[in-house]
Each structure stands twice: as C-alpha cells, then as structure tokens.
N, C-alpha and C positions, 0 to 999 in steps of 0.2 A: 365100071370103073375099077382100075386095078389098084390094089393096096400098095401104098408107098412103103419102103423099107424103113425100119426104125430099130433102135436098141433101147433096152431098159437096164438101168443100173441104180445102185444106191447113190443118193445125192449127198454131197459134202458141203461143208460150211462155205467153201469157196465157190460153190455153184449157185448160191442163193441169189445174188444180184443178176447174175447172167440169166438165170431162169426168169426172174422178174422182168428183165428187159426184153426177152424174146417171147415170152409166153403170155404175159398179163398185159391188159391195156393200162393206159396211164392212170386212170382213176383208182386202180387197185395196185399199183406197183409198190406202194408202201407195204404191201404184204410180204415183199421180200425181206423186210426187217424181221417179221414174225417167223418167216421160213428160216432165216439165218439163226435166230435165236433158238428155235426148236431143234435144228440140227446140231448146233453147237452144244446145247444142253442135253442132247440125246433123249429128247422127250418123244417117245414113239419111234416111228420109222419113216423114211422118206425115199421116194424113187423118182427118177427123172427119166424122160424119154428124149432121145436125141435123133436127129436126122443123120443119114450117112456121113455128112461133113462135121458132125459133132455139135451142131447147133441145138440148144434145148428147145423142144417143141411141146413138152408137156411135163407136169409133175403131179405127184400125189403124195399124201401124207396122212398119218394117223398119230394123233398125240394123245397121251394118257394124261389126265388132269392131275399132276403131281402136287398141285397147290390146293387141292380140295375146294376149288372154286374161289380161292383167295386171289386177290390181284397181285401181280408181280410188278413192283415199282420200277425195276430196271427196264423191263419190257415196255411199260406204259410210257416211259419217258422217251424210249427209241421211237415208239409208234407215232407219238404226238409230234416228234421232230420232223417227220416226213409225210404228214397228211397233206394231200394236195389242197391248194387254196380254193379250188372249185368244189370241194366236198361240202355238201349240205349236212353239217354236223348235227343240227337239231333233228332233222329227219332221220339221220343215221342213229342217234342216240335213242330215239323213240322206237325205231324198228329193233334195234339191239336189245332194248329192255324187253319187248315182247318176245323176241326169240329166246332170250336167256330165261325168262319165266317159263316158258314152254319147255325148254331143255331141262331145267331143274325138275319139273314134273315128270318127264318122260324117264329120266335117269334115276329118280329116287329109288334107293334100295340097291343100286349097283356099285356103290362106293367108288373107288377110283379104278375099277376094272373095265371101264368103258374107254372108247376112243372117239375123239372128235375127228371126222374124216373130211378130207378135201381132195378134189381131183380137178385139174384144169389142163386143158389142151388148147393151144393156139387155134383159133377159129379156122385158120387156112388149112390145118391138118386134121380137123375133125372129120369123122366118117371113115377113118382108117383103122378102127379097132385099138387105138393107142390107149384111150381112157379105159376101155374094157380089159385090155392086157394088164394095165397097171392095177386096176381093181382086183383082178383075179389074184395077182401076186400079194396085194395088201390083204385081202380077205384070207388067203392061206396063212399068212403071218398071224393075223388076229385070231384064227381058229386054233393055231398051234399054242397060243398063249391063253386061250379061253377068255378073250376080250370081246364084249359086245361093242357095237358101234353106233354112232349117232351122226347124221349128216343133215345139212341144210342145203337143199338144192332148188334150182329153178324148175318150173314145171317140165321143161324139155329134158331134164336129167332124170326125171322120175322113173322112166322105163328102164334106163341103164342100171340104176340102183336096184330095182326090183329083181332084175336078172340074178343079182348076187345075194338075194335073201332079205334086202331091206323092205320094211313095210311102212307105209305112210301112216304117221301118227298125228299129224297136225298140218295146219296152214297158217301162214302169217301174212296178212296183206300189207304191201308196201306201196308207196307212190310209184315204183318202178316195176311193179308186177308182184305176184305171189311167190312167197318162199315155201317150199314143201319141206316139212321136217320128217325124217325117216329114221327108223331104228332097226338094228339087226342083232340077233343073238348069235354067238359063236356056235359052231357045230357041237362043241362040248356042252354048251348050255342047252342046246335043243334036245339032247339025248337024255 
C-alpha cells in the first residue's frame, strides 16, 4: 500500500469547525467547540494534517491544564449547546467520572506541567503514518518544554502511543469498549 501525501501545520481557530466536519464522526463533532476554545485561548498546541487539496484529514493537540482542574463555565456552556441529541449523557457522565478519577490519581504531583493529549485521523486515511507524524511533532514540543503527557485511548491506539514512550497506567470499562489510560514523562523528566 503506498502512503498518501499529506502536510502537517499548526491549526488556527478558523480551522476548528472544518476539522470537526471532515475528521470526526457526528457523535463527537461537538469536540470542535473544545478544539476552537483551546486554540483561541492558546492552551497547549494544535496541529492539523491535510490532504494535498487542503482538506483536513487529522488533528492532534496537547492542552495544559491552566485551570488546575477547575471547570471553565464559558467552555461548559458552549459544549452543552452542541451535544448531539443521540448522546447517552448518563452513560457519558458515569464513564467521565471514572476517567477523571483515574486521571487525578495518575497526575498527582505533576502540577500543571502535564498535557492532555488527543490525536484523531479520519478513518479513511488511517494507516498512512499521519497520526504517528503528528505524535512525533507533538512529543518533540512537549519534550522541549519538559511536559509529561496523559492520554485516553481506545485499545487500538495503545501500540501507537507506546512507540512514543507512553506507558499504560489503567483501564476504564465503558459500554462501548475499554478506554486505556496512558502516561508519558518528557525526555527531560526521564533523565
């Protein structure tokens, strides 16, 4: 299988909804609001991958917890306004509480020097090293700033994150499959 060409560049606020429309499936398109908020408020860093015609086919980001775990009311209102009607909010809140509890245990003692990481590639374009290319750039940035990282992945993403130094630290069972929680120290923290 030949690898398709793509470019990786920094994502801008104006890219958020376009990324959500082309990369994410409908049930998680509301994530575009979170992406737009994080880019606008310069919370971490964000990259996008585009096909040769400029269509977004993937994105990744790392966000530093600038609110020290406190809720941001502006963001919560924006998120609530675009949650799909088909979303099972009771199930989501139950899973989210488990993941958040595990996240707090894992990150205890790291202050706000950690990053929450997310990488998404449109399923049509997966298997072309797009996610790995974005991960490499993202890890280089976090290493440069001495930031450890935390990610919640589906079991299929486990091996990709392992390539970049993430270690599995937990699992959360959900009605839709397991979520693997992983942690990575920056190269500065490893030495």
